[in-house]
N, C-alpha and C positions, 0 to 999 in steps of 0.2 A: 504493500501499500503507499501511495506515497505520501511525504508527508505536508502539513503546509507550512511556506515559508515564507518568511516576518525578515520584512526590506527594509531598511536606513536609508534615507538618501542622505547623503551630507552633502550643504549647501556650500557653495566658495565664496569665504571669507575674507574680508577688506582685515590684514590683521596688521597692530605696529607691538615692533620689537624695541623695549628702551636698552641696547646693545648692539647685539645679533653682529659682530665682525671677530669674539675673541671664544672662543672652544665653543659653551655649550651652544653658547648663539647663532654660531655659526651652524652645526646640526641643525639649531628647532630653523634659520632662516631655509634650509635644505627640505624640511620633516615639511614643512608647512608648503613651499611651490611644489614640492613632489604630491602633495596633495589637491595641490589645485586652487591655493590661496596664495589672496595680491600681498607682498610683504612692505612695509612702512620700515623704515629703522629711521630710531632719532641718538644718537650719541654728539660725540664732539669730531669726532672724525679725526683721532689722533693714532686709532689702534686698526692698523689693517685699509689704510684709507684708500685702498684700490680696487678691494675686494666687491662683488658686483655692482660695475656700473650702470646695471639694468637694471638697479631697482634704487625704486625715490629713497634719499637719506635726506631727513631731515636735522640739519646740523645746528648743538644747541650745546645747556648745559642744564643739571638740573638744581645747581646752586643760584640760582637766577636767572638762568638761562629757557627755560619753558614758553617764550611766547608763542616761537616758532609751529608748537602744535596750539593754537587758540585756532577755533573758527574751525576744524577738522572734525571731521568723524572717522571711528572703527568698531566692528564688532567685539573686536576684544584685544586686549592690549599684555602682553608677556613681558612682565619686565625683572632682566635678568641681570643688572648693574645693581641692587637695593642694599647700599650698605648702615644708611644714618635713618632714624625715622622723622626726622623732620622735612626731608630732602624725602622720602618716598612716600610720608604724606601729601606737598605740597605737588608730586605729579598725580594720587590721585584724587584731588581736590580739581583741578584745572582738568582731569581727563572723565570724572564722576558721570558730566553727560552728555561726555560725547565717544562714551564703548560702551556695550552693553555688561563684557565681561573681564577682569584683570586676574589676571594670574602674577603672581609673585615669587619666584626661585629662593627659594629661606635654606632651610641649611638641617641636618639633623644633629650640630652640632651646639643648635638651643636647646635642648636640654640639660636639666638642673644637673643631673650624675649618671652617669652611665657603670654606675659600681653591678648593675642589673644586667639579665639580659632580657632578650620577648620586650624593650623598652618600643610602645604604642603612642598614637597619637594622641590620649587622653594625658600620656604622664610629664607633672609638670616642669614646666621651662626655666630656666635662670633669667636673673633679676641682679636690676643694677641697682645699689642704692641709693644710687643720683641717673634719674635717667634724662638727664640734661648733657651723658657725655656722650663725645663724638670720637672720640679718639678709637680706631678700632686696632685693639691691641688681640693677644689669644685668650684673656679671659672676658675683655667686652665683647667678641664679635658673637660671641651665640644669643648672650643677652639682648641686644643688639637688632641681631635678625628678629628673635621675637617680639619685638619689641615696634618692625618694620611691618611682622604679620599682622597684629592687632591695628596697626596705623589704619592698615588696605580695608582692613574688615569694617571701620569702624569709621569710615567715608562709603563705602560699598557693601552696606550689611545686605548678604545675598546671591553677593555676587560676587566673588572673590574664592577661588582658589590657590592655596597656600604648598607648596611645595618642598618636601625636605630630603635631599638628596644625602647618601653617605659620599662616600672620597671618590669626585667621578674621573673615571679615566677613558684611554681610546686618543686617536688621532690629535695632533694639536694641543696636545696638553701643554700649558704653558711651566710648568711645573716638574718636578724633576719624582715626585712623594709616591708613585707605584713606576713609571716606565724605567725607576731607575733599576729595578729587581731585572728585566730582562735581557735590559743595556749591559750589569753589573755581568749575571751570568752566564752574558757570550764571550766574553773578555777572557773564562779561565782562568782555572786557580781560585782558591783558596777565598770564601765569599765568609763576610762578617754582617750576623744577622741578630735584630736585636731580639729582645725578650724573650721567651720561652717558644717551644716548637709545637705547643698545641697549641697556641695564641690565637683566638680567632679571627676573623676580618672579615669586613663585607665588603663592597663595590659596586659601582655600577655604572653601563660600557655610556659613554657622550651619546652613540648612537639611541640605545636605545630610552636611556632619557628624555632626548628630544621629539621621536615620532609619540611614543607613548603620553607627555604632553601637549601635543598636537591634537593626539584623538580627546584627552580629556576637556580640549578647546572646545574641541568642535562639538563634544557631546552636551555643553554647556555645566561641565562639572564645579563643587562648590566644597570649600571644607578643608581639613588637613591631611595631607597624605605624606608618611612616609616616603620614600623613594630608592633600599636597597636590593642587594640580595651578596649572594646563590645566596638561598633557604637551603640545607642548614646550611652555615655560612664556613668560608676553608680556615682550614687551618696552616699560621705559615710556612710549617712545614711542606704540605703537601703543594703553595703556592709557591715554593723553590723548587722543587723537586718540580712541579709544572714548566717553571721557567729555563732547568738543565735539561 
């Protein structure tokens, strides 16, 4: 017997990406265009300025330079470069009547403690004693991102998607946090590794994260989502053996 077919039509969207030329932003552009959407970029024009010559780029600065966004409309915005709550709030306020949906790329570092396994989206986030602090350090990074999430949700209640990735890995990674290991093992010889062999690791491929984010935007998804893998986590020893 034939089963019923449930068809979902995805319409072409106009998507504004804040950032869009570094690492995750690059793959969000690719995923959005592959899905048939129109992309506009807003950034300072300093990182990889020659990328995407056929995409509209609005040049400005989040700190007092948002006017270029006024008078425009988009179906959705994806904020890849928000670190300071004040600036994220300014962007959300300016765009709230010009968009239908706001995606904020946060971080799994928002949580107040990592002393347990199976952290979920309902676990408490880190807090700053002084929430006016804007200096980004290892101690303030997570709590500032948590405040950014809250700022967007206050401005666009019910229209906000907060994504909390773990370590993002893959091509064009500007850091050596993950790529160091396959590169170093390829050099041969003894490799010094940190911690215990059984230490558990999770990470997410930038391409998977970008494609999933675009699908969530298409569906109008809201709420908070951790974005990490693999499940179960991989041991440090297994990762290094895979690199070898």
